[in-house]
C-alpha positions as CSV (number, residue, x, y, z in Angstrom):
1,R,-209.8,16.8,70.4
2,Q,-207.8,19.3,72.5
3,G,-206.2,16.4,74.5
4,Q,-205.2,14.8,71.2
5,Q,-203.6,18.0,70.0
6,Q,-201.7,18.4,73.3
7,Q,-200.4,14.8,72.9
8,Q,-199.2,15.5,69.4
9,Q,-197.5,18.7,70.5
10,Q,-195.7,16.9,73.4
11,Q,-194.6,14.2,70.9
12,Q,-193.2,16.8,68.5
13,N,-191.3,18.5,71.4
14,K,-189.7,15.2,72.4
15,T,-188.5,14.5,68.8
16,T,-187.0,18.0,68.4
17,E,-185.2,18.2,71.7
18,K,-181.5,18.5,71.3
19,R,-179.2,16.1,73.1
20,K,-176.1,17.3,74.8
21,P,-173.0,16.4,72.8
22,V,-170.8,13.6,74.0
23,F,-167.2,14.4,73.2
24,V,-164.9,11.5,72.2
25,K,-161.1,11.3,71.5
26,V,-159.7,10.2,68.2
27,D,-158.5,6.8,69.6
28,Q,-162.2,6.0,70.5
29,L,-163.4,6.3,66.9
30,K,-164.3,3.0,65.1
31,P,-164.5,2.5,61.3
32,G,-168.0,2.8,59.8
33,T,-169.4,4.9,62.7
34,K,-170.8,8.4,62.4
35,G,-172.2,11.3,64.4
36,H,-169.3,11.9,66.7
37,T,-168.4,15.1,68.3
38,L,-164.7,15.8,69.0
39,V,-162.3,18.6,69.4
40,A,-159.3,18.2,67.1
41,K,-156.6,20.3,65.5
42,V,-156.4,20.5,61.7
43,L,-152.8,19.4,60.8
44,S,-153.1,19.6,57.1
45,S,-155.8,20.2,54.4
46,N,-155.8,19.3,50.7
47,M,-158.6,20.3,48.3
48,V,-159.5,17.2,46.2
49,L,-162.5,18.5,44.3
50,Q,-163.8,21.9,43.5
51,K,-166.5,22.3,40.9
52,G,-169.1,24.9,40.1
53,R,-172.8,24.5,39.9
54,A,-175.3,25.5,37.2
55,A,-175.7,29.1,36.0
56,S,-177.7,30.0,39.1
57,R,-175.8,32.5,41.3
58,N,-177.4,31.4,44.6
59,L,-176.1,27.9,44.5
60,R,-172.7,27.3,46.0
61,Q,-169.7,25.5,44.6
62,T,-169.1,21.9,45.7
63,R,-165.8,21.7,47.5
64,I,-164.3,18.5,49.1
65,A,-161.1,18.5,51.1
66,E,-159.2,15.7,52.8
67,C,-157.9,17.0,56.2
68,L,-155.5,15.3,58.6
69,V,-156.9,16.1,62.1
70,G,-155.9,14.9,65.5
71,D,-155.8,15.3,69.2
72,E,-153.4,14.0,71.9
73,T,-154.5,10.4,71.3
74,G,-154.0,10.2,67.6
75,T,-154.8,11.4,64.1
76,V,-157.4,10.6,61.5
77,L,-158.2,11.5,57.9
78,F,-161.3,13.6,57.7
79,T,-163.3,14.5,54.6
80,A,-164.8,18.0,54.7
81,R,-167.5,19.0,52.3
82,N,-168.3,22.6,51.4
C-alpha cells in the first residue's frame, strides 16, 4: 500500500512540474495556435467591451481590449481579457 501511495505522489509531481518558457518572436506565430510566451511592446490598446457583473461586489467586471503588440520582427492584434 505504501509503495502504491509513493507511485501516486510521484505521478502527481510529474504532472504539476512547470516547464521552462520557450520564448518566440511575433514572426514565428501561426494562426490557430496558442500557449506562446513572447516579449512584446504594446503599441495601442482599444477597449471593445466593458460590462458589469451581478450585484455581488466580489465579482469583477468583464473587460476585453484589442491591443496591437509587436517586437522587432512584426506586429499582431492581441485580445486581452480582464
